[in-house]
C-alpha positions as YAML, in Angstrom:
chain: A
units: angstrom
residues:
- id: 1
  name: MET
  ca: [144.58, 101.74, 140.21]
- id: 2
  name: ASN
  ca: [140.83, 102.09, 139.54]
- id: 3
  name: LYS
  ca: [139.82, 101.26, 135.97]
- id: 4
  name: THR
  ca: [137.19, 103.42, 134.27]
- id: 5
  name: ARG
  ca: [134.19, 101.96, 132.44]
- id: 6
  name: ARG
  ca: [132.61, 103.54, 129.38]
- id: 7
  name: PHE
  ca: [129.06, 102.87, 128.21]
- id: 8
  name: LYS
  ca: [127.58, 103.88, 124.85]
- id: 9
  name: VAL
  ca: [124.39, 105.90, 125.19]
- id: 10
  name: ASN
  ca: [123.78, 107.44, 121.74]
- id: 11
  name: LYS
  ca: [120.43, 109.05, 122.47]
- id: 12
  name: LEU
  ca: [118.81, 112.38, 123.19]
- id: 13
  name: ILE
  ca: [118.78, 113.10, 126.92]
- id: 14
  name: ARG
  ca: [117.01, 115.64, 129.08]
- id: 15
  name: ASP
  ca: [118.78, 119.00, 129.38]
- id: 16
  name: LYS
  ca: [119.76, 118.70, 133.05]
- id: 17
  name: ILE
  ca: [121.00, 115.09, 133.00]
- id: 18
  name: PRO
  ca: [124.69, 115.98, 132.48]
- id: 19
  name: GLU
  ca: [124.76, 118.30, 135.51]
- id: 20
  name: ILE
  ca: [122.80, 115.79, 137.62]
- id: 21
  name: THR
  ca: [124.96, 112.77, 136.74]
- id: 22
  name: VAL
  ca: [128.27, 114.62, 137.17]
- id: 23
  name: MET
  ca: [127.42, 114.79, 140.89]
- id: 24
  name: ASP
  ca: [127.54, 110.97, 140.85]
- id: 25
  name: GLY
  ca: [131.02, 110.97, 139.29]
- id: 26
  name: VAL
  ca: [129.80, 110.40, 135.72]
- id: 27
  name: ILE
  ca: [131.63, 112.15, 132.90]
- id: 28
  name: ASN
  ca: [129.24, 112.93, 130.04]
- id: 29
  name: PHE
  ca: [130.43, 113.20, 126.45]
- id: 30
  name: THR
  ca: [127.73, 115.33, 124.86]
- id: 31
  name: ARG
  ca: [127.15, 117.75, 122.01]
- id: 32
  name: GLU
  ca: [124.32, 120.01, 120.93]
- id: 33
  name: LEU
  ca: [122.53, 118.71, 117.87]
- id: 34
  name: GLU
  ca: [121.90, 120.60, 114.66]
- id: 35
  name: GLN
  ca: [118.20, 121.15, 113.92]
- id: 36
  name: ASP
  ca: [117.79, 118.30, 111.39]
- id: 37
  name: GLU
  ca: [119.43, 115.73, 113.64]
- id: 38
  name: TYR
  ca: [117.56, 117.08, 116.67]
- id: 39
  name: ILE
  ca: [114.23, 116.49, 114.92]
- id: 40
  name: LYS
  ca: [115.31, 112.94, 113.98]
- id: 41
  name: ARG
  ca: [116.47, 112.20, 117.54]
- id: 42
  name: LEU
  ca: [113.16, 113.49, 118.93]
- id: 43
  name: SER
  ca: [111.38, 110.90, 116.77]
- id: 44
  name: ASP
  ca: [113.71, 108.20, 118.10]
- id: 45
  name: LYS
  ca: [113.07, 109.42, 121.64]
- id: 46
  name: LEU
  ca: [109.29, 109.28, 121.16]
- id: 47
  name: ILE
  ca: [109.55, 105.61, 120.16]
- id: 48
  name: GLU
  ca: [111.90, 104.88, 123.08]
- id: 49
  name: GLU
  ca: [109.56, 106.50, 125.59]
- id: 50
  name: ALA
  ca: [106.49, 104.78, 124.12]
- id: 51
  name: LYS
  ca: [108.24, 101.42, 124.58]
- id: 52
  name: GLU
  ca: [108.90, 102.33, 128.21]
- id: 53
  name: VAL
  ca: [105.18, 103.00, 128.72]
- id: 54
  name: ILE
  ca: [104.50, 99.49, 127.45]
- id: 55
  name: LYS
  ca: [107.02, 98.01, 129.91]
- id: 56
  name: ALA
  ca: [105.71, 100.00, 132.89]
- id: 57
  name: LYS
  ca: [104.25, 97.75, 135.60]
- id: 58
  name: ASP
  ca: [102.17, 99.95, 137.87]
- id: 59
  name: LYS
  ca: [100.21, 103.19, 137.94]
- id: 60
  name: MET
  ca: [103.18, 105.25, 139.19]
- id: 61
  name: GLU
  ca: [105.54, 103.93, 136.49]
- id: 62
  name: ILE
  ca: [102.91, 104.42, 133.79]
- id: 63
  name: SER
  ca: [102.40, 108.00, 134.97]
- id: 64
  name: GLU
  ca: [106.16, 108.71, 134.88]
- id: 65
  name: GLU
  ca: [106.60, 107.18, 131.42]
- id: 66
  name: LEU
  ca: [103.56, 108.98, 129.98]
- id: 67
  name: ALA
  ca: [105.03, 112.22, 131.38]
- id: 68
  name: ASP
  ca: [108.20, 111.46, 129.39]
- id: 69
  name: VAL
  ca: [106.12, 110.88, 126.24]
- id: 70
  name: LEU
  ca: [104.37, 114.21, 126.79]
- id: 71
  name: GLU
  ca: [107.72, 115.96, 127.26]
- id: 72
  name: VAL
  ca: [108.92, 114.62, 123.91]
- id: 73
  name: ILE
  ca: [105.61, 115.57, 122.26]
- id: 74
  name: ASN
  ca: [106.02, 119.06, 123.69]
- id: 75
  name: ALA
  ca: [109.53, 119.35, 122.21]
- id: 76
  name: ILE
  ca: [108.31, 118.12, 118.81]
- id: 77
  name: ALA
  ca: [105.48, 120.66, 118.96]
- id: 78
  name: ILE
  ca: [107.89, 123.50, 119.75]
- id: 79
  name: VAL
  ca: [110.18, 122.53, 116.85]
- id: 80
  name: ASN
  ca: [107.17, 122.59, 114.54]
- id: 81
  name: ASP
  ca: [105.78, 125.87, 115.95]
- id: 82
  name: LEU
  ca: [102.68, 124.17, 117.34]
- id: 83
  name: SER
  ca: [101.02, 124.92, 120.63]
- id: 84
  name: PHE
  ca: [99.53, 122.27, 122.87]
- id: 85
  name: GLN
  ca: [96.16, 123.83, 122.04]
- id: 86
  name: ASP
  ca: [96.82, 123.23, 118.31]
- id: 87
  name: ILE
  ca: [97.43, 119.57, 119.07]
- id: 88
  name: GLU
  ca: [94.42, 119.33, 121.37]
- id: 89
  name: ASN
  ca: [92.18, 120.91, 118.72]
- id: 90
  name: ALA
  ca: [93.42, 118.39, 116.13]
- id: 91
  name: ARG
  ca: [92.83, 115.56, 118.61]
- id: 92
  name: LEU
  ca: [89.27, 116.70, 119.34]
- id: 93
  name: LYS
  ca: [88.47, 117.13, 115.64]
- id: 94
  name: LYS
  ca: [89.82, 113.67, 114.83]
- id: 95
  name: ARG
  ca: [87.92, 112.21, 117.78]
- id: 96
  name: GLU
  ca: [84.69, 113.81, 116.57]
- id: 97
  name: ILE
  ca: [85.15, 112.41, 113.06]
- id: 98
  name: LYS
  ca: [86.77, 109.01, 113.76]
- id: 99
  name: GLY
  ca: [86.14, 108.38, 117.47]
- id: 100
  name: GLY
  ca: [88.56, 107.56, 120.27]
- id: 101
  name: PHE
  ca: [89.95, 104.26, 121.54]
- id: 102
  name: GLU
  ca: [87.75, 103.62, 124.60]
- id: 103
  name: LYS
  ca: [85.73, 100.74, 123.11]
- id: 104
  name: GLY
  ca: [88.81, 98.60, 122.45]
- id: 105
  name: ILE
  ca: [87.85, 97.71, 118.88]
- id: 106
  name: TYR
  ca: [90.51, 95.52, 117.20]
- id: 107
  name: CYS
  ca: [90.53, 94.92, 113.42]
- id: 108
  name: SER
  ca: [92.13, 91.65, 112.30]
- id: 109
  name: PHE
  ca: [91.83, 92.30, 108.58]
- id: 110
  name: ILE
  ca: [89.75, 94.15, 106.01]
- id: 111
  name: GLU
  ca: [88.42, 93.04, 102.67]
- id: 112
  name: MET
  ca: [87.37, 95.06, 99.64]
- id: 113
  name: SER
  ca: [86.81, 94.76, 95.95]
- id: 114
  name: SER
  ca: [90.05, 94.95, 93.93]
- id: 115
  name: ASP
  ca: [88.71, 97.99, 92.07]
- id: 116
  name: ASN
  ca: [88.11, 99.92, 95.30]
- id: 117
  name: GLN
  ca: [90.20, 103.11, 95.24]
- id: 118
  name: LYS
  ca: [91.38, 102.40, 98.82]
- id: 119
  name: VAL
  ca: [93.33, 99.34, 97.59]
- id: 120
  name: SER
  ca: [96.24, 101.54, 96.47]
- id: 121
  name: HIS
  ca: [96.52, 103.00, 99.99]
- id: 122
  name: TYR
  ca: [97.04, 99.54, 101.50]
- id: 123
  name: LEU
  ca: [99.26, 98.27, 98.68]
- id: 124
  name: SER
  ca: [101.58, 101.28, 99.08]
- id: 125
  name: ARG
  ca: [102.00, 100.34, 102.76]
- id: 126
  name: SER
  ca: [102.52, 96.60, 102.27]
- id: 127
  name: GLU
  ca: [104.86, 96.23, 105.27]
- id: 128
  name: GLU
  ca: [102.20, 97.71, 107.55]
- id: 129
  name: TYR
  ca: [99.26, 96.02, 105.79]
- id: 130
  name: PRO
  ca: [100.40, 92.72, 104.20]
- id: 131
  name: GLU
  ca: [97.96, 91.17, 101.77]
...
């Protein structure tokens, strides 16, 4: 008798994955998410896909993983009633004001007077910006 194996997935998957994997003899245990959980799982998926971009080893893999990131971004945009043009306009505006990332500038730390009003911004995010 052939024993079955079960693997925990617990993540948002692409819409056609269940029908694709069933052809390989995989039984999928799925459900459609309610809106609040869907939005949360999209955030989890964005982090997952970003980590896969970091792990990618060549141009083809990077391209595939960035495509996944864009797919998740597209889904998040749709949920929030944003068009890709809305996002692109925000990107261009931010780029004009703050610049892009092409120069590879890395900041090790910042220093300011303790009475600077920006201090509260950094103190309120102490895990991100330890003193």
